[in-house]
C-alpha positions, 0 to 999 in steps of 0.5 A: 084396180085401185079403190079410186080407179073407176071400173068404167066411165060412161059418157052420154052423147046420144042426144041430137042437140036441136038448139044448136041448129046445125047439121053437125051433131052437138057433141062434135062441135069444137072449141080450142082444137077439140070436139066437145066430146073430145074434151070430156074423153080427155078428162075421163082418160086421166082417171085411167078407167078400166072401161071407157064407153060412149053412148051414141044415138043421133048420127051415131055413125058420124059420132062413132067415126069421130070417136075411133079417130080421136080415141081408138080404145073407146067403146060405144054403146048404141041407144037406138031411141033416146029413152032417157039418161037411165036407159042410156046408162043401161045400154052402156052396162049391157055393152060392157057385159052387165054389172060392174064391181067398183065405181062407175062414173057417168058424165055428159058429152057436152061439158068441155070445161069439166076437168080431170081433177074434179072427176078425181075428187068426185071418185075420191069422195065417193070412195072415202064416204062409202056412198052408193052414189055421189052427185057432182054439184056446184054452187052457182050465182043464179040457180034458176032452171036447175035441179036443187040439191037438198041435203040432210042438215045433220049428215050432209047427205043428199036427200033429194034433187028437186027440179026448179018447177017443183021446188018450194020457195026455200028450196029455190033459195038453194044455189047448189045444183045438180050437174048430171055427173055421178059416181055410182057403186056399179053393182047397186047401179045395175040393180037400181036401173031395173027399178026405174019407171017411165011414168013421167011426162016424158015417158023416159027412164031418168038416171036421177030416179036411181038416187031415190031408189038407192036412198029408199033402200037404205044406201047413202047418197052423197055429193062432191062440190066442184070448185068452179061452177063453170066446169059443169056447164053443158052446151046447148046453143051457139051462145053457150059454145062461145062462152065455153070457148072463152072460158077455156081459152082464158084457162089455157092462156093463164096456164101459159103465162104462169109458166113463163109466156108473155101474152100481151093481150089475152082478150085477142089471143086464141090457142088450142089445148094442143099448143105448147110454148117455150119459156119467154115466148112472146105472143102479140095481140090478134094471134091464133095458135092452133093444132100442134103449134109450138112457139119456142123459147124466146120466140115472138109471134104476131101481131095478127098472125095465125099459125096451125101445126107450126113449129117456131124455133127459139128466138124466131120472129113471125110478124103478120104471118099465116102458117100451116104446117111449117117448120121455122128455124131458130132465129128466123125472121118471117113477115110482115104479110107472109104465107107459109104453106105446108112443107115449108122448112126454114133454116136457122136465121133465114128470112122470109119477107113481105108478101112472100109465099112458100110451099113445099120449100126447104130454105137453108141457113141464113138464106133470104127471100125478102120481097114479093116472091113465090117459092114453091116445090124448091130447095134453096141452100145456105146464105143465098139471096133471092131477088124481089118479085121472083117466082118458082114456076113449079106447075106445068098444068098437069104435074108439079116439078122441083127447083134447086138453088144452091148455096151462096147464090145471088138471083136477080129481081123479077126472075122466073125459075121454070122447074125442073131447073138447078142453079149451082152453088155461087151462081148469079142470075141477072134481073128480069131473067127466065131461067129454063136451063141449069146454071153451072156453079159460079156462072152468071145466067142472063135470059132476057131480050136485048134492049132497043131504044127507039128515039123520038117515038113519043114525039111521033106517036103521042104529039102534044101529050104531057110526055112529049112536052116533058121529053122536048123540054129535057132534050132542048132545041137541038134535040126536039124532033117535034 
């Protein structure tokens, strides 16, 4: 293990978070595609710690299940009763088998903006300065309510963390605050935790008391200052959750734009941390990109589109589109007002037009479904045209069935394809047909009743109506049967 690589990262996630006013544990609330604790774990993993342990307490079964899903290698320590941050860290060390040699980093599970770079700087400063404990601090515009960092004027060492209510006027003028994130010498931490007392207003073991214990024992307490004070912000209510989401979203979009993506209006564009882009991708206003979505090189998405777990090929265009789990081929065109449901696969330069819905559908190269249609549980070949108002009737009330339309087919408007059915390559179907039997390649299928005209019906059944008068005028005296 390197000198800077932590022996352990301990994530504190046992609290209830009552100010969220939610049935969901606070650390499981999400921003930008990850839970709050998920963001903290992702940053912590980049330090490559020997151990990563999360202290759980409130709703621990739910939190532990989530942790096992997003990071199977993480360990959990249970804090049966929330007896303070010092007690929580003690539970984590006991889970890991006692004192650890090396650096132990302690972070909070509700700080989703904390970056791996800042944690690396903390661990690096801790090692370089030879500190017993190093506090992550930040300078904030308004320090009201925060614990102030008091330093030795000569050495810069931290001499105290003074809570706002206990601070003097001079101390309240200090804008450097405690983040609640620390790097400890593992052996010294374990010894100091045994000395932490509970004779305070809350009757709890405070982790911050360790700093005073170590300093009184002659050890150095230092600090590492975060470059952006927003990184240390904890989430305690829905307002702060929204503020953190906006900050993280801006961070993600800035990185994308600096990497060659055009985002027309960052204020109305939302992305998850798992979204990726190709160079020269273009994102229009009102667009949400979530999950494992990838927008390929030169592709164009939006306006007013929502894509989840969707891969958009290079040069494709999606306008006013909702997509979930679809794969869109290079140069394809989708929308406006299209809905691509899971299992949709669009070929190169295919087209899904206005008010078209697809599900579990494979649509070939150059094939077009231009208007007002539903394509479900179907395979359509290459360079086929599906007429307007077509429906793939895939459900018989109990089971789903599959339809196949070949390549270079031309199907008429207002067709119903009652699955399972196959239309062969190069076949045509007439407008208004209900196709219930297979159509051989190169055939024309006509499946509709013969037209019958009943002359004079309007004059007899709707005499005096506007329609009757119009018909009479159009027919003339010789043809007026009224």
